[in-house]
KEPAGU-127893 format. One line per 10 residues: their letters; for each residue x negated, y, z of N, C-alpha, C. Coordinates in pm, whole numbers, plus 50000, padded with zeros to 5 digits. Each point is the difference from the previous one (the first is absolute). Last residue first. Layout:
KEPAGU-127893
a> X/Y/Z/X/Y/Z/X/Y/Z  ...
//
This chain:
KEPAGU-127893
xxxxxxxxxx> 51544/50213/50814/50106/50022/50115/49890/50032/50115  50065/49847/49433/49901/50101/50080/50109/50013/50172  50026/49639/49512/50090/50088/50112/49896/50037/50081  50069/49763/49511/49889/50063/50106/50119/50053/50071  50013/49672/49506/50039/50056/50101/49918/50049/50151  49882/49794/49395/50001/50027/50141/50063/50098/50112  49860/49742/49449/50074/50059/50075/50013/50011/50181  49746/49860/49464/49985/49986/50193/50120/50107/50034  49796/49704/49561/50071/50068/50032/49996/49999/50127  49602/49906/49588/50045/49989/50151/50117/50064/49976
xxxxxxxxxx> 49678/49747/49711/50106/50091/50012/50046/49949/50118  49457/49912/49693/50113/49967/50119/50101/50099/50009  49591/49775/49645/50050/50116/50048/50076/49986/50120  49696/49717/49797/49951/50126/50007/50101/50086/50022  50051/49466/50144/50031/50069/49832/49917/50162/50037  49991/49398/50170/49963/50145/50016/50058/50071/49867  50238/49542/50082/49854/50056/50034/49983/50137/50012  50329/49604/49911/50038/50157/49936/49849/50088/50024  50218/49568/50245/49987/49986/49899/49941/50098/49873  50260/50168/50403/49934/49821/50048/49982/50015/49786
xxxxxxxxxx> 50032/50527/50113/50091/49813/50109/49925/49906/49922  49640/50431/49997/50165/50005/49978/50104/49867/50059  49503/50350/50098/50069/49880/49990/50176/49975/49949  49564/50340/49916/50131/50036/50066/50020/49810/49981  49609/50161/49794/49986/50021/50135/50106/49966/50069  49782/50055/49518/50054/49887/50050/50024/49968/50136  49713/50452/49743/50021/49819/50004/50149/50021/50090  49909/50432/49946/49935/49979/49916/50000/49852/49916  50391/50221/50320/49892/50004/50007/49899/49950/49827  50513/50262/50270/49919/49911/49818/49859/49982/50037
xxxxxxxxxx> 50497/50126/50285/49876/50001/50052/49944/49906/49832  50466/50292/50213/49969/49878/49859/49823/50038/50054  50508/50143/50290/49850/49986/49949/49957/49938/49866  50474/50241/50264/49946/49901/49833/49886/50032/50056  50351/50144/50410/49907/50018/49891/49942/49875/49932  50339/50208/50398/50018/49981/49908/49904/50025/49877  50264/50056/50604/49862/50067/49851/49995/49852/49868  50284/50331/50511/49981/49854/49870/49926/50011/49883  50070/50126/50549/49953/50078/49828/49981/49846/49976  50133/50322/50484/50048/49876/49907/49946/50005/49894
xxxxxxxxxx> 50090/50360/50294/49853/49919/50040/50004/49903/50003  50346/50262/49883/49913/50102/50037/49839/49900/50024  50357/49810/49659/50045/50088/50108/49824/50076/50050  50032/49798/49556/50140/49913/50042/50105/50079/50142  49523/50088/49628/50025/50016/50130/50155/49993/50097  49655/49858/49519/50172/50065/50056/49975/49983/50167  49633/49910/49574/49991/50014/50102/50148/50046/50009  49667/49739/49630/50163/50040/49994/50000/50072/50181  49576/49871/49633/50071/49975/50077/50079/50128/49979  49639/49710/49693/50083/50139/50029/50100/49967/50091
xxxxxxxxxx> 49465/49846/49752/50119/50005/50126/50104/50071/49987  49506/49721/49839/50045/50148/49953/50149/49935/50088  49459/49838/49937/50148/49993/50074/50022/50118/49943  49514/49669/49892/50097/50111/49961/50127/50006/50082  49505/49761/50034/50173/49975/49989/49992/50179/50020  49576/49625/50031/50009/50108/49946/50149/50014/49988  49614/49679/50233/50140/50024/49982/50008/50143/49997  49712/49652/49799/49984/50087/50049/50127/50047/50068  49844/49669/49656/50000/50191/49993/49992/50069/50127  50068/49519/49921/49896/49990/49940/49976/50180/49985
xxxxxxxxxx> 50266/49754/50373/50044/50028/49866/49825/50023/49962  50118/49891/50490/49947/49980/49899/50026/49979/49912  50179/50225/50351/50056/49972/49951/49965/49896/49837  49910/50435/50472/49984/49866/49949/50116/49914/49961  49880/50472/50153/50096/49934/50033/49960/49910/49888  49709/50318/50170/50095/50018/50098/50161/49879/49968  49556/49997/49748/49984/50067/50145/50077/49986/50068  49897/49919/49513/50134/49910/50116/49963/50036/50149  49813/50120/49545/49922/49941/50027/50086/49880/50140  50156/50363/49774/49957/49908/49882/49919/49884/50046
xxxxxxxxxx> 50362/50397/50078/49957/49912/50163/49892/49859/49879  50437/50482/49939/49838/49918/49988/49912/49929/50050  50541/50246/49955/49927/49905/50102/49872/49951/49910  50409/50387/49899/49909/49876/49959/49898/49963/50087  50511/50322/49921/49892/49970/50055/49942/49861/49992  50434/50350/50046/49897/49966/49886/49881/49950/50034  50604/50113/50125/49848/50012/50018/49911/49920/49925  50494/50296/50127/49973/49909/49935/49839/49979/49994  50497/50190/50287/49870/49951/49980/49915/49888/49844  50484/50348/50249/49940/49858/49889/49869/50011/50024
xxxxxxxxxx> 50496/50132/50347/49867/50027/49908/49935/49941/49954  50450/50193/50322/49962/49926/49844/49847/50020/49981  50272/50208/50356/49958/49865/50035/49949/49923/49878  49990/50474/50024/49947/49957/50131/50033/49882/50005  49951/50116/49528/50088/50004/50081/49944/49993/50147  49725/49909/49595/50222/50080/49916/50022/50056/50139  49499/49869/49969/50091/50037/50083/50094/50064/49927  49542/49712/49796/50130/50106/49991/50102/49990/50093  49422/49880/49961/50168/49933/50022/50035/50142/49996  49572/49670/49856/50048/50142/49945/50151/49969/50058
xxxxxxxxxx> 49472/49821/50084/50119/49964/50020/50109/50110/49974  49458/49706/49882/50127/50153/50025/50100/49947/49993  49430/49808/50020/50161/49965/50062/50060/50156/49958  49476/49629/49916/50053/50159/50029/50163/49977/49988  49542/49773/50137/50125/49957/49992/50113/50138/49994  49534/49656/50009/50011/50122/49988/50147/50036/50004  49507/49699/50121/50149/49960/49906/50023/50176/50010  49464/49643/50052/50068/50174/50039/50174/49942/49938  49470/49773/50188/50176/49964/49907/50044/50116/50059  49453/50004/50054/50099/50044/50025/50171/49957/49890
xxxxxxxxxx> 49391/50002/50177/50128/49954/49913/50140/50012/50065  49601/49929/50169/49999/50212/50021/50072/49998/49920  49989/49561/50374/49979/50045/49788/50003/50137/50050  50042/49734/50400/49912/50042/50020/49941/50068/49834  50359/49673/50050/49931/50042/50111/49909/50058/50008  50300/49953/49560/49967/49935/50054/49934/50056/50157  50269/50263/49676/49968/49853/49912/49967/49910/50098  50214/50429/50147/49871/49964/50011/50059/49844/49912  50322/50393/49987/49922/49935/50085/49949/49895/49928  50326/50495/49941/49934/49941/49951/49928/49912/50125
xxxxxxxxxx> 50438/50344/49781/49962/49928/50081/49828/49890/49968  50417/50385/49932/49879/49995/49949/49939/49903/50084  50515/50238/49867/49900/49946/50120/49889/49938/49898  50449/50434/49934/49818/49894/49942/49925/49922/50097  50572/50288/49926/49878/49913/50037/49879/49982/49951  50515/50317/50015/49916/49946/49899/49856/49928/50101  50582/50197/49993/49876/49948/50075/49891/49933/49900  50448/50383/50051/49856/49908/49878/49911/49955/50092  50597/50237/49950/49870/50004/50034/49900/49879/49956  50489/50349/49969/49872/49930/49852/49887/49975/50191
xxxxxxxxxx> 50410/50282/50047/50092/49908/49980/49865/49866/49933  49926/50420/50155/50097/49966/50120/50049/49856/49950  49508/50149/49798/50096/50029/50001/50130/49942/50130  49566/49822/49940/49960/50130/49900/50081/50100/50018  49825/49677/50363/50087/50050/49997/50045/50078/49868  49520/49636/50146/50129/50138/49945/50139/50045/49970  49554/49653/50222/50145/49988/49974/50040/50161/49954  49459/49658/49983/50060/50188/49987/50208/49919/50022  49477/49750/50064/50159/49977/49970/49993/50172/49994  49609/49578/50056/49990/50149/50005/50219/49988/49933
xxxxxxxxxx> 49550/49708/50256/50156/49980/49955/50015/50126/49958  49569/49653/50083/50026/50134/49988/50174/50000/49971  49576/49628/50182/50109/50063/49906/50044/50101/50024  49599/49587/50094/50041/50129/49996/50095/50080/49956  49755/49492/50244/50097/50112/49898/50056/50060/50017  49605/49576/50087/50053/50203/50013/50082/50007/49888  49834/49502/50200/50009/50077/49859/50052/50143/50023  49831/49501/50329/50030/50163/49953/49968/50044/49852  49992/49545/50178/50017/50024/49892/50040/50164/49963  49903/49801/50426/49850/49915/49927/50067/49986/49859
xxxxxxxxxx> 50242/50259/50371/49888/50062/49966/49843/49906/49914  50571/50031/49923/49947/49885/50087/49829/50078/50017  50428/50335/49793/49950/49855/49948/49926/49972/50109  50146/50433/49827/50101/49931/50101/49980/49835/49975  49699/50512/50043/50005/49880/49924/50116/49900/50081  49937/50572/49902/50016/49882/50072/50005/49862/49903  50185/50553/50000/49837/49901/49917/49959/49882/50139  50443/50390/49720/49963/49919/50115/49831/49921/50008  50359/50513/49891/49904/49917/49970/49988/49834/50095  50328/50403/49789/49943/49990/50065/49924/49884/49982
xxxxxxxxxx> 50297/50487/49815/49876/49909/50015/49948/49974/50125  50476/50310/49757/49892/49920/50138/49924/49869/49929  50379/50481/49962/49872/49968/49936/49942/49899/50099  50533/50270/49933/49878/49913/50077/49909/49903/49915  50466/50408/49963/49832/49890/49894/49919/49962/50127  50421/50325/50068/50033/49875/49856/49909/49928/49947  49935/50333/50351/50134/49892/50076/49999/49894/49888  49533/50261/50013/50106/50033/49988/50120/49902/50051  49544/49927/49952/49988/50160/49943/50114/50042/50015  49779/49530/50295/50121/50013/49921/50037/50183/49983
xxxxxxxxxx> 49655/49544/50074/49992/50141/50004/50122/50010/49935  49697/49651/50220/50093/49999/49900/50055/50144/50020  49582/49591/50106/50032/50137/49950/50165/50049/49956  49682/49529/50279/50144/50065/49920/49963/50127/49973  49692/49554/50132/50080/50085/49964/50098/50019/49957  49697/49486/50219/50117/50160/49938/49973/50148/50017  49762/49484/50102/50028/50074/50053/50046/50100/49878  49820/49528/50275/50042/50066/49839/50059/50123/50048  49639/49587/50252/50135/50083/50005/50043/50050/49837  49716/49528/50123/50000/50155/50014/50142/50065/49951
xxxxxxxxxx> 49921/49542/50133/49934/50072/50087/50008/50118/49940  50224/49549/49887/49965/50090/49916/49971/50093/50195  50142/49551/49993/49891/49990/49927/49922/50128/49931  50512/49947/50077/49922/49959/50007/49879/49937/49970  50300/50397/49926/50026/49909/49906/49817/49890/50155  50395/50446/50151/49836/49930/49978/49989/49869/49903  50462/50184/50209/49859/49900/50025/49930/50050/49897  50375/50202/49868/50029/50049/50168/49867/49909/50062  50003/50217/49456/49969/49867/50112/50018/50076/50168  49931/50169/49493/50145/49979/50033/49966/49855/50074
xxxxxxxxxx> 49578/50130/49887/50057/50053/49916/50191/49976/50035  49665/50064/50381/49924/49908/49890/50150/50076/49905  49970/50157/50461/49927/49839/50021/50013/49914/49862  49898/50559/50120/50080/49898/49938/49946/49885/50015  49954/50569/50091/49882/49845/50051/50151/49914/49989  50044/50542/49751/50076/49857/50109/49829/49898/50040  50184/50565/49890/49872/49893/49973/50058/49854/50056  50181/50551/49789/50066/49833/50101/49886/49914/49925  50286/50533/49939/49863/49910/49967/50011/49889/50107  50349/50432/49772/49942/49853/50084/49900/49965/49987
xxxxxxxxxx> 50284/50521/49873/49905/49886/49978/49924/49882/50131  50426/50336/49942/49961/49938/49879/49901/49937/49981  50150/50186/50388/50095/49905/49977/49984/49968/49837  49850/50348/50305/50093/50022/49925/50092/49891/49908  49605/49984/50351/50151/50059/50058/50092/50028/49889  49672/49567/49912/49916/50197/50112/50207/50015/49955  49808/49488/50071/50101/50020/49938/49989/50242/50035  49733/49440/50077/50007/50155/50072/50074/50108/49850  49838/49419/50240/50060/50110/49897/50069/50140/50016  49738/49491/50109/49947/50069/50020/50087/50146/49890
xxxxxxxxxx> 50047/49439/50183/50007/50116/49821/50029/50088/50113  49902/49442/50022/49987/50114/50125/50052/50165/49854  50156/49435/49939/49844/50061/50035/50010/50143/50104  50259/49642/49577/50010/50012/50157/49856/50069/50015  50369/50048/49587/49906/49952/50038/49984/49972/50148  50313/49975/49551/50007/50045/50144/49843/49989/50030  50167/49959/49544/50155/50053/50039/49953/50021/50142  49630/49919/49585/50020/49932/50208/50186/50127/49971  49853/49825/49533/49964/50089/50076/50020/50021/50114  50216/49746/49675/49861/49961/49962/49871/50082/50072
xxxxxxxxxx> 50457/50123/49945/50082/49914/50032/49851/49874/50014  50007/50443/49830/50039/50030/50075/50062/49812/50119  49858/50077/49549/49896/50049/50140/50051/50061/50097  50268/49852/49662/49897/49886/49969/49912/50024/50103  50465/50217/50111/49932/49984/49868/49839/49911/50029  50548/49973/50236/49856/50057/50023/49904/49997/49877  50540/49998/50011/49906/49888/50052/49876/50106/50001  50374/50284/49891/50039/49886/50120/49884/49903/50032  49932/50518/49911/50022/49848/49921/50026/49895/50053  49914/50457/50205/50044/50035/49878/50055/49849/49916
xxxxxxxxxx> 49870/49962/50560/49978/50026/49875/50039/50011/49891  50164/49940/50434/49864/50146/50005/49966/49979/49830  50327/49677/50171/50046/50148/49994/49893/50102/49946  49828/49568/50134/50072/49988/49873/50048/50159/49987  49623/49828/50329/50174/50089/50025/49991/49975/49825  49562/49896/50061/50080/49904/50067/50105/49995/49988  49727/50412/49696/50036/49956/50146/50041/49845/50022  49702/50328/49670/50134/49931/49980/49975/49923/50180  49687/50302/49769/50091/50097/50010/50138/49875/50057  49419/49912/50066/50099/49989/49920/50136/50070/50064
xxxxxxxxxx> 49646/49876/50336/49962/49999/49857/50143/49986/49951  49944/49987/50472/49949/50138/49961/49958/50023/49873  50315/49664/50273/49935/50007/49893/49921/50093/50003  50296/49876/50425/50003/49991/49870/49849/50056/49949  50002/49754/50480/50014/50137/49937/50072/49965/49805  49767/49801/50556/50085/49935/49852/50030/50104/49926  49687/50138/50403/50100/49922/49999/50009/49929/49838  49893/50498/50188/49954/49879/50039/50104/49865/50023  49848/50588/49914/50039/49898/50015/49986/49886/49979  49911/50594/50142/49910/49851/49942/50084/49870/49967
xxxxxxxxxx> 50025/50618/49926/50139/49823/50056/49888/49902/49986  50084/50607/49951/49853/49860/49988/50035/49851/50083  50198/50517/49920/50007/49932/49954/49939/49860/49928  49962/50407/50410/49978/49951/49848/50076/49873/49981  49978/50207/50404/50054/50111/49930/49922/49973/49848  49883/49726/50337/50130/50021/50093/50070/50129/49888  49728/49563/49908/49979/50107/49987/50119/50099/50028  49973/49515/49947/49870/50011/50086/49949/50128/49998  50410/49648/49939/49986/50140/49989/49914/50054/50056  50140/49463/49930/49975/50122/50090/49979/50182/49911
xxxxxxxxxx> 50237/49433/49904/49915/50096/49932/50002/50110/50123  50174/49454/49842/49995/50077/50093/49903/50143/49999  50247/49505/49709/49919/50087/50075/50019/50100/50017  50184/49613/49716/49988/49995/50094/49904/50067/50046  50326/49815/49574/49871/50089/50074/50043/49978/50160  50127/49661/49756/50033/50065/49890/49911/50175/50038  50004/49430/50151/50000/50104/50073/49992/50123/49854  50040/49504/50018/50133/50114/49994/49984/50126/50036  49617/49675/49970/50101/49984/49890/50129/50103/49920  49739/49852/50472/49959/50155/49882/50104/49996/49868
xxxxxxxxxx> 50014/49694/50352/50092/50103/50007/49995/50119/49904  49710/49580/49893/50110/49976/50104/50066/50110/49964  49613/50070/49748/50018/49897/50083/50091/50021/50005  49834/50159/49455/50014/50051/50246/50063/49853/50068  49984/50037/49461/49898/49987/50085/49948/50028/50128  50361/50079/49727/50050/49834/49993/49826/50028/50098  50262/50377/49957/49956/49979/50095/49972/49824/49959  50204/50209/49658/49861/50085/50038/49962/50011/50151  50375/49723/49786/49874/49985/49902/49874/50111/50056  50419/49917/50253/49946/49861/49999/49859/50050/49959
xxxxxxxxxx> 50280/50391/50022/49909/49979/50153/49893/49841/49959  50351/50132/49697/49841/50113/50014/49931/49959/50097  50415/49810/49994/49938/49881/49910/49827/50157/49954  50239/49979/50484/50105/49989/49874/49853/49997/49829  50043/50247/50568/50031/49870/49908/50009/50079/49878  49814/50268/50491/50051/49925/49870/49982/49859/49923  49853/50402/50437/50027/49940/50001/50101/49926/49876  49749/50408/50243/50118/49962/49858/49965/49863/49987  49792/50468/50338/50031/49901/50004/50136/49928/49876  49670/50437/50191/50061/49979/49898/50036/49827/50013
xxxxxxxxxx> 49787/50492/50249/49988/49885/49941/50122/49956/50001  49706/50459/50212/50137/49957/49891/50003/49834/49988  49819/50507/50306/50016/49882/50013/50091/49996/49860  49925/50390/50121/49886/49997/50029/49967/49770/49982  50423/50286/50058/49921/50073/49908/49855/49994/49982  50367/49631/49985/50048/50103/50028/49843/50147/49975  50312/49519/49873/49848/50080/49965/50048/50083/50093  50147/49469/49839/50010/50085/50108/49846/50171/49942  50346/49462/49761/49899/50163/49966/50043/50116/50146  50154/49465/49751/49994/50064/50141/49901/50102/49990
xxxxxxxxxx> 50255/49669/49655/49917/50081/50045/50026/50042/50134  50160/49566/49651/50004/50073/50084/49939/50077/50061  50050/49779/49480/49949/50028/50149/50062/50036/50149  50017/49724/49414/50067/50030/50102/49891/50048/50123  49957/49872/49450/49930/50031/50093/50120/50077/50109  50097/49720/49606/49875/49997/49945/49932/50060/50159  50363/49648/49901/49998/50133/50115/49835/50016/49920  50383/49726/49693/49898/50020/50108/49962/50165/50036  50305/49560/49645/50047/50211/50050/49878/49940/50164  49912/49768/49491/50060/50032/50077/50008/50124/50130
xxxxxxxxxx> 49731/49894/49558/50145/49916/49994/50077/49990/50155  49493/50149/50020/50084/50011/49902/50094/49901/49962  49636/50246/50349/50066/49881/49990/50115/50022/49899  49693/50390/50154/49885/49854/49927/50136/49853/49967  49988/50478/50197/50146/49948/49924/49889/49896/49959  49607/50216/50159/50119/50121/50016/50131/49876/49850  49532/49915/49972/50026/49977/50166/50146/50031/50060  49685/49830/49552/50071/50088/49995/50083/50006/50148  49652/49747/49761/49961/50126/50023/50098/50111/50058  50087/49543/49862/49920/50019/50129/49904/50143/50018
xxxxxxxxxx> 50456/49870/49670/49850/49994/50007/49953/49979/50107  50513/49870/50099/49935/50149/49875/49844/49958/50036  50348/49634/50153/49889/50040/49982/49988/50157/49928  50261/49550/50051/50105/50154/49990/49853/50096/50099  49924/49569/49745/50009/49996/50126/50025/50098/50058  50030/49909/49547/50031/49885/50104/49990/49997/50128  50043/50403/49630/49916/49936/50051/50053/49876/50085  50205/50364/49619/50027/49898/50109/49888/49889/50040  49963/50449/49723/49970/49857/49967/50079/49917/50100  50108/50387/50053/50069/49956/49942/49940/49924/49888
xxxxxxxxxx> 50057/50144/50450/49945/50004/49920/50036/49923/49939  50274/50342/50376/50021/49838/49907/49813/50045/49886  50208/50142/50610/49868/50005/49861/49998/49926/49862  50279/50260/50507/50004/49837/49847/49954/50045/49894  50018/50222/50522/50001/49959/49904/50057/49898/49899  49961/50293/50515/50066/49884/49952/49953/50022/49877  49805/50321/50454/50022/49996/49825/50004/49868/49913  50005/50277/50498/50061/49897/49973/50002/50061/49837  49816/50236/50514/50007/49999/49811/50061/49862/50019  49942/50374/50481/50015/49858/49904/49966/50071/49868
xxxxxxxxxx> 49961/50221/50525/50038/50000/49852/50004/49835/49909  49915/50317/50591/50055/49933/49893/50048/49948/49867  49725/50343/50385/50094/49952/49864/49985/49907/50000  49778/50362/50346/50036/49867/50009/50115/49990/49858  49888/50357/50242/49852/49987/49938/50020/49858/49984  50436/50404/50006/49941/49893/50097/49855/49892/49892  50088/50525/50033/50063/49927/49920/49959/49839/50095  50089/50521/50176/49888/49907/50005/50068/49861/49957  50304/50367/49978/49885/50093/49954/49856/49895/49985  50384/49886/50254/50017/49987/49839/49939/50082/49948
xxxxxxxxxx> 49972/49940/50448/49970/49910/49918/50010/50033/49867  50104/50324/50244/49834/49979/50031/49970/49858/49941  50446/50181/50044/49937/50078/49903/49835/49922/49996  50269/49857/50344/50031/49975/49839/49910/50028/49887  49934/50188/50461/49964/49821/49943/49988/49922/49865  50185/50418/50173/49865/50019/50002/49909/49873/49899  50502/50024/50205/49982/50030/49849/49823/49978/49962  50126/49909/50453/49975/49885/49891/49990/50051/49919  50008/50340/50255/49895/49904/50064/50026/49868/49867  50345/50298/50044/49885/50068/49928/49851/49922/50042
xxxxxxxxxx> 50413/49846/50174/49956/49996/49902/49918/50058/49953  49990/50064/50425/49927/49829/49978/50085/49985/49869  50065/50427/50199/49871/49946/49969/49952/49864/49925  50470/50142/50128/49959/50071/49863/49859/49983/50005  50151/49805/50355/50089/49909/49918/49937/50075/49882  49860/50178/50415/49972/49888/50021/50000/49947/49812  50259/50373/50136/49807/50016/49890/49944/49902/50045  50467/49941/50151/50021/50047/49862/49846/49988/49957  50052/49932/50454/49998/49892/49888/50029/50043/49880  49950/50341/50331/49813/49889/49996/50049/49883/49884
xx> 50427/50314/50055/49874/50063/49955/49878/49897/49983  50328/49829/50311/50042/50032/49862/49888/50041/49883
//
């Protein structure tokens, strides 16, 4: 009887230790998802129910649609990490139009290896989020409902290899990338030249983030090679418990022709102010200007190039812990008549949008 009781006690103790160890060791594999549906009303009422071609999020107008929905698997332990996310939606249709086959639905697919046991030095390869800009494709991560003009016309994703290092205190992040191009999974046909990127992020405190990212490369066939050089600066500052400020400035250059020493350039300032009224309710206002006189990035065929000012205001309300409702009014104004109107009304200099979205993360 004593032997039986001893065996039973030992078994209970052993199982308890295993249970405690399992609680201490998190599951390295997690599954998550995101769904964002929207309705976007364009007061110009274009006949094709499509927003201007330089807008890639919420670009269907006058209809309820899916902007982005994905399922993501993430694996991570001390030395290895990997992500795989498959997605659908109007965002995917617009941004992945140049990709082939199943690649049109690959939101993220990468694997990383920690190179040093005692240092936060990682080598990641595959399809990754872009290192340029403060806005992402995942709407609820951004202060404004729609994306800024600069976010819509710089890469949301990139494909290649990234070497990244974070200091022990987490204040400094440095990275260098070897890329397939400017928002490319597959390199452009006839292109044999790689592209490169760098990123420098500094967080002097929990309330301030400063970033400088670059891109250099050719995103055209070798026969018409034109080197592009791009600089991205931004700062995110939580000024107080309720007020936050994001300010950015981007500057780009591209050769006028193959072998030319002259460059066309463009620049984009943007600022967003956010007010958090409560844990559930917040407001944001954005001002921006996109100047691309030679239409390197945005082609309209207008006399004065693409020079457009944008202002927007939005409200966010958390219906539940993981469910967010958003409402935004946005106005774009250009020097030239760029914005399509309904049948027989031609084009106008202004465009007004009212957009609402509902998202859930799980």
